[in-house]
C-alpha positions in Angstrom: 1.5 -34.9 23.3 2.9 -33.4 20.1 6.6 -32.7 19.9 7.4 -29.2 18.7 10.3 -28.9 16.2 13.1 -26.5 17.2 16.5 -25.7 15.7 19.4 -26.3 18.0 20.2 -22.6 18.0 16.6 -21.7 18.7 16.5 -24.1 21.6 19.7 -22.5 23.0 18.1 -19.0 22.7 14.9 -20.2 24.5 17.1 -21.8 27.3 18.9 -18.5 27.7 15.7 -16.5 27.9 14.3 -19.0 30.5 17.5 -18.7 32.6 17.3 -14.9 32.5 13.6 -14.9 33.5 14.3 -17.2 36.4 17.6 -15.7 37.7 17.3 -12.0 36.9 13.7 -10.9 36.0 11.8 -13.0 38.6 14.0 -11.8 41.6 13.7 -8.2 40.4 9.9 -8.4 40.2 9.7 -10.0 43.7 11.8 -7.1 45.0 9.6 -4.6 43.3 6.5 -6.2 44.9 8.1 -6.1 48.3 9.0 -2.5 48.0 5.5 -1.6 46.7 3.9 -3.4 49.7 5.9 -1.2 52.1 4.1 1.9 50.7 0.9 0.9 52.4 -2.6 0.5 51.0 -2.5 -2.0 48.1 -5.9 -1.1 46.6 -4.6 2.2 45.3 -0.9 1.3 44.9 -0.1 1.6 41.1 3.4 0.3 41.7 2.1 -2.8 43.3 -0.4 -3.5 40.6 2.2 -2.9 37.9 4.7 -5.3 39.5 2.0 -8.0 39.9 1.2 -7.6 36.2 4.8 -8.0 35.3 5.0 -11.1 37.6 2.0 -12.6 35.9 3.5 -12.1 32.5 7.0 -13.4 33.5 5.5 -16.5 35.2 3.4 -17.2 32.1 6.4 -17.0 29.8 8.4 -19.2 32.1 5.7 -21.9 32.0 5.4 -21.6 28.2 9.2 -21.9 27.7 9.4 -24.9 30.1 6.6 -26.6 28.3 8.0 -26.0 24.9 11.6 -27.1 25.9 10.3 -30.2 27.7 8.4 -31.5 24.6 10.7 -30.1 21.9 12.2 -32.2 19.2 15.6 -30.4 18.7 16.8 -30.8 15.1 20.4 -30.1 14.2 20.1 -29.5 10.5 23.9 -29.7 10.0 23.8 -33.4 11.0 21.2 -34.3 8.4 22.3 -35.8 5.1 20.0 -33.8 2.7 22.5 -31.9 0.5 20.7 -29.3 -1.7 17.2 -30.1 -0.5 15.0 -27.8 1.6 14.3 -29.2 5.0 13.5 -27.8 8.5 16.3 -25.6 9.7 17.6 -24.8 6.2 18.4 -21.3 5.1 16.9 -20.7 1.6 17.6 -18.0 -0.9 14.6 -17.4 -3.2 13.9 -15.3 -6.2 10.4 -14.0 -6.8 9.7 -14.9 -10.5 7.4 -11.9 -10.9 9.4 -9.1 -9.4 12.9 -10.7 -9.7 13.6 -9.7 -6.1 15.6 -12.1 -3.9 15.0 -12.9 -0.3 16.6 -15.3 2.2 14.6 -17.2 4.9 15.5 -19.8 7.5 12.8 -22.3 8.2 12.3 -22.7 11.9 9.8 -23.9 14.5 6.7 -21.9 15.1 7.9 -20.5 18.5 11.2 -19.2 17.0 9.7 -17.6 13.9 10.5 -13.9 13.5 10.0 -12.3 10.1 12.2 -9.3 11.1 15.1 -11.8 11.3 13.9 -13.6 8.2 13.0 -16.7 10.2 9.7 -18.2 9.0 7.7 -20.9 10.7 7.7 -24.4 9.2 3.9 -24.2 9.2 3.8 -21.1 7.0 2.5 -21.4 3.4 5.9 -20.4 1.9 7.8 -22.9 4.0 5.4 -25.7 3.3 5.7 -25.0 -0.5 9.6 -25.2 -0.2 10.0 -28.3 1.9 11.4 -31.2 -0.1 12.4 -29.1 -3.1 15.9 -28.6 -4.3 18.0 -25.8 -5.8 16.7 -24.7 -9.1 13.1 -25.9 -8.5 10.1 -23.5 -8.3 8.0 -23.3 -5.1 4.4 -22.3 -5.8 2.8 -20.5 -2.8 -0.9 -19.8 -2.4 -0.8 -16.4 -0.7 -3.8 -14.3 0.3 -2.9 -11.9 -2.5 -2.8 -14.8 -5.1 -0.4 -17.4 -6.3 3.3 -16.5 -6.1 6.2 -18.4 -7.6 9.7 -18.5 -6.1 12.8 -20.1 -7.6 15.1 -21.7 -5.0 18.5 -20.2 -5.7 20.5 -21.6 -2.8 20.0 -23.9 0.2 22.4 -23.7 3.2 22.5 -25.5 6.5 23.9 -23.0 9.0 
């Protein structure tokens, strides 16, 4: 079985989500199903079907989180001795050499990736292009729109 890389903060967030699903969401759904059953005929009971659908989603997410957490390789980037080099968990400030725009990304595991929070998956093309490089080097990324070049301005290990 392949071990999934996770940042220590990402693992904590997943554990919190799992705890909330088990202790808050699951009991709320069970209660909603019980209430809907009291209304009689289950074939035409929209509340019952909606609650069962929520239960199915929640149970699936619980299984997914338990599976990921049980096989995860939790990496604390602060404990690594890689000063100035881009590694898993690093926060990297980049400058697009064509547009001169700067952007900051953190390289995280696939399950914790969220572009809205500037967290990119270690398996993404831009992360793969940056891994192993140091401040001042240029990462060449083969994107669907063509080749992009990014200079690595700063590397932090938050």
